[in-house]
N, C-alpha and C positions, 0 to 999 in steps of 0.2 A: 366478462371477456374483454380483450384488449380494445381500447378506444380508437376510433377513426376520427382524426381531426383535420380540417381543411386549413391550409396556410397559404392562401392565394392572394393575400394583401398584407400591408403593414399592420393593420389592426389585429388581424387574426394571428400574425406572427408575435405581436406583443402579448396577446392573451396566452399563447402557448408558452412563451418565456415566463409569464407569471405563474403558470401551472408548475413548471419545472422548478422555479425559485421557491415556491411554496413547499415542495418536497424537500428541498435542501435545508429548510429551516428545521428539519427533524421529523420524526415519526411519532411525535407526542409521547416520548418516553418520560418517565417520572425522574427528572434530574435530581430531585431531593433525595431519592433512594440511593442514587449513585454517590452523592456527597456524603450521605450518612454512612454508607459502607466504607468509603475511603477514610473518613475521619476515625471510625471505630477501629479499623485495621491499623491505622497509623499509631493509635494510642494503645490498643490492647493486643496487637500483633496476632500470634497464632490462635489465641483464644477466640478472637473475633472472626478470624478466617474460618475456623471450624464451625462456628455458629452459622455463618452465611452459607457454607457448603451444605450443612445439614438442612437448612431451610429451603434452599433453592434446588439442590441436586440430590438430596438425601444421601450425601456422601460423607463418610467418617474417616476415610483413608486418604490423607493428603499427600503421601509419598509412596511410590511403589517400591517393593523390595526387589533385590536382584533376582531372586527365585521367581517372583511373580512376572517380572519382565521377560526372563528366559522362557518361561512356560508360555507366555503370550506370543512371543516371536516364533516358537516352535509350532504353534497352531496355524501359522500363516501359510496360505497357499503358495507353493513354489513359483507359480506363474506371476503372482503379485510381487514376490521378492525380485524376480528377474526384471519386471517392469520398473520397479523402484531403482534397481541397479543401473539400468539403462538411462532412466531419467536423470539420476545422479550424475552420470558421466557426461551427458549432454549439457546440463546446467553448469556443471563444473568447468567444462571446456569453454563455454561461452563467457562465463563470468571472469575467468582467468585473463581474458583479453582486455578487461577493463583496468588497465594498468594505472596505478597511482604513482605519480612522479613528484619528487621533491624539486624545488626550484632554488637556484643559487646564482646571484648576480654579484660580480666584482667590478666596480667602476674604476675610473682612471686615478682616483685618489686611494685606491685599495680598500675602500669601504666594502664590507661584505653584507649583503642582504639575502636572507634565506626564508624559505617557506617549507616547513617540514610536516609530513603527514604522520600522525601518531595514532595507532589503533586504540580504540576504547578498551578498557580493562574487562568490562562485563556487559552482556546483553541479555535481555529477557525476550523470549519469543512466545507469543500467544498463538496457539494452533487450535482451532475448533475440533471437536471430538474425533472425527473420522477422516481427517484430511492430511495424509502423509505428504502429498504434493506441496502443501503450504509450508510444512516443516523444511522440505528440501529447498524451496525457494528462499527461505529466510536464513537457514543455517549454513548453506553452502557459501554464500558471499561472506558471512561472518567468519567462517573457517578460513577462507582465502585471505581475509584481512588480518588474521592472526589473533582473533579474540580468544583470550585465555579461559574466560568463564562464560559459558552459555547456559542459561536456565530455560528449560522448556516448561510452559504452563499448558497442560492439555487435560481437559475435563474427562472424567470417566463417563461412559455411556452405559446405562443400566448397571452401574457399579463395577463395570469391567474396563480394563485397559484396551486400547485399540491396537491390535497386533501390528498393523502396517505402520502406524505412527511410532511404535516402539522400535520396529526394525529400522525405520528411517533415522530415528534418534541414535541408534547404535552405529549405523552407517556414517552418520555425521560426527560421531565422537562425542555425543552429549551425555554427560554423567549426572547432571543435576536436573531432576524432574519433579514438578509438583502437579498433582492431579486436581486442578482447580479450574473453574471456568468463570465467565461473566466479569462483572466489575470487581468482584472480590479477587480474581486472579491478577488483575492489574494492580490492585492495592497491595497484594502480596509481593509481586515483583518489585514494586516501588519502595515499600516500607519494611518488608521482612528480608527478602533476598538483596535488596538495595542495589539493584543493577544500575548501570550508567544510562542505559537506553532501553526502551521497550518498543518492539516492532511486531508486526503481524496483524492480519485482518480479523475482524470479529463483527458481532451484531451492533446495534445502536448503543447498547449499554456499554459494551467494550470500547467502542469509539469515543463515547462521552467520557468514560473513566480515563482514557488516555489523555484527552484534552485537559482534564482536571489535574492530573499528576504532572503535566508538563511544567517544567521549572524546577521541580524536585528531581525529575529525571528527564532525559531526552526522549522524544518520539520521532517517528518519521516526519519529513517535511510536508507530507500530504496526509489526507484523511483516508484511512483504509477502513471504510465502512461497508455496508451492504453493496453487493456487486452490481455492475451496470454494463450494458452493451448498447451500442447504437449501430444500426446497419444502414448502408446506402445501397439501394437496389434499383433496377429498372425492368422493363418488360422482357429483356433477354435473360434475366437472372432466373435460375431454377427455383421454383416455388418451394420445393422441399428443403432446399438449403436455407432459404429465408426463414421458414417456419421452425426448422429444427434449431437454428441458432438463437432465435427468440425464446424458444422453449427451454433450451439448455441453460441460458442465463437465469431464467425465471425459477428453475428448480433449486437454485441456491437458497432461496427463502422468500417469504411473502413481501419483504421490503426491497427485493431486487428490482432493478429497473431495466426494461427492454423497450427500445425505441426503433422503429423502422422509418426511414426517410425515402420517399418515392415521389415521382412526378407524373405517375399514371393512376388515375382514379380507379379504373377497373381492377387494378392489381390488389387493392386493399381487401376486397371481399374474398378474392381467391386465397389470400394469405390467411384470413380468419378461418375459412372453411378447412384449410389444410392444417392449421394449428389444432382445431377440434379433433381431427382424425389422428394426428400425431400423438396427442396426450391421452387418448382414450384408454390405453392400457398401461400407462406409465405408473410406477409405484408412488411417485410424488405428485400425482395429478392434482390433488386438492391444493397443495402449496403453489403449484404452477398457476392454477386458476386464480387463486387469491392474488398472486404477484402480478399477473397480467391485468386483472381487474383494477388493482390499486395503482400500479405504476407503468402499465403497458400502454404504448401509443403507436399508432400508425399515422404519420404526418404526411399529408399530401401537399407537396410544395408546387409552386408555379414554375420553378426553374432550378437548374443545377447551381446557379449562383446563390440562390436562397438556401438550398440544401447545405452548401458549404458554410454559409453564415450561421445556420442552425447548429451544425456540428461544432463550430468554434465557440458558440454560446453554451451548448450543452457540456462541452469539454469532457467527453465520456471516459470512463475507465478503460473500456475496450471499444474499438471501432473495427467493423468489418466493411470493406469496400468491395462489394460484389458485382460491380459493373465492369464492363470490358475496358472502359477508358480510365481505370483507376490511376494510371500514371499521371494523367492530366489533372485529375481531381486532387491528388495528394500534394501537388505543388502548393496549393492554397490552404491546406489544413494544418494548423499549428497547435491545436489544443486537443490532445488525446494522450492517454497513458500508454497504450499499445495498439498497434494497427495491423490487422490481417489484410493482406492485399490479394485480391483475386479469389476465384471460386474454390481453390484448393487450400485455403488458409483460414479454417474456422478458429474462432477464439478458444473453443473447447480444447483444441490440441495444445495451445499455448498454456493452458492451465496445468499441463502435465509435463510434457517432455520435448517441446520444441527447443527449449534452452533459454528463451527469454524469461524474465521474471514476471510472475503473476501478482505480486504484491504491488498494487497500483493505487493511485489516488482516485477517490470517488467524490461525489457531491460537488463537482466542478473544480476540484483542486488541481486538475491537470492544467489549468490556466497558469499556475505559478509553481508547480512542483513536478519532479520526475518520479517515476516508479522506483522501487527499492533497487539500489545498486551499490557497488563497492564503496563509493564515497560516503554512504550512510554509516559506515563503521570506523571512520577516521575523524579525528580532530585535526585541524590545520593550524599550526603555530608559526607565527612569523618571528624571525630572529634578525638582529642587526649588530654589527661590530664596526664602529667607526674608527678611523685613524685620526691622529693629531691634525694632519693636513685636511682630512675629510671634514671634521667638525668645524675647523676654521673657515672652510669655504662655504659649506651649506648652512652652518650655524648662523652666519650673519643674516641671511634671508629668513631663517626660522625665527630669529629675534624680531625682525621687522614684522612678521606676521603675528607673533605673540603680542607685541605692543599694540598692533592694530585691533586685536581681539580683546584688548584691555586685560591681558593675563601676564602681568609684569613679573610674577614669580617664575613663570615659564621662561621668560627672557633671562632672568637671573641664573636659573639652573643651566641653561645653555651656555651663557657667558662664562660661568665658572669653569667649564671645560676648555674654553678658548683661552682664558687667561691662566689656566692651570691652578686656580685657587682651590683650597680645600675647605 
């Protein structure tokens, strides 16, 4: 069950930070297997891909037929279709507001300096087997950005397509689908489909494979690995809300992380007892128990100041602030992927149809990176066009700096424009 840890002094705080850092170093996956898979697919392409799909997923069908997709979509519950439609509209509406703006500066010498946003040509989206919401979160901003080629990698489950994912793919206008999972899916996107960038969350093997192919292709600026939530609560917070949010995050998988920060000791045992009751009849009870046992923490802090320090250290993917004074607390929190404020804002809702993106940084990457947004689908190119007068004026000082840096060929290049030499 979830651990209860005291954080009442600096020594205990450092110990907790060490525990969290240990988790960030990975969940003891076999990196050599990932490297072997990627190397094999790079060299032997589809032959290697099929080999690993057979081995790990017992799958021999790498691409769905149009007939198969249609049949799968037709089997989908109309209520699920409607929910996907409504989520699509909310996500689309919010992400359209993330306007990308080109920059143009003309100075008094008529020099023109520009910054242009150019959409990527192709993107690969990794979506775990049964998560249509993940496809919506990744494909909608790509669509808004104007990406011409979007490739979906979505593994089969029990050799079958997921109807909701197929419907979401149709909704988002995706025509290229590979039914592959794990590290081999990342290898395929990088070395067979040869996309410009790979996005989308996955397990530790997927996250590791994305790190390894970076450089050959782009990936998100953050680590989209096993899911995380941190909660801030107090004695006025509803115990059921605390317990259900911790449990909700834990059911993603046994490597998910759920942390509760409180400053009332008596609250911890109440939460533990409530969790036991909440999970009793849940279908994923065993996964939740493993997750909470492995990565779950209730941290009892000495003050709100320390709670804020811990949040900024943890830099969680998701943060829920369930206290009545959340407006005051949020002023000092600067490391988090997405934040739910107040008792009516559970992270679970943002996983689906609030409109914000749920592809967020994990393992502390919220310290230096944002969640998936429109900027992830653009390259930014600077352009400049100098006039004769412009190079004459700024060129002299550029030559001074070039000579200072002992780069005399730079000075010659600049001077050739000033003198008009060829």
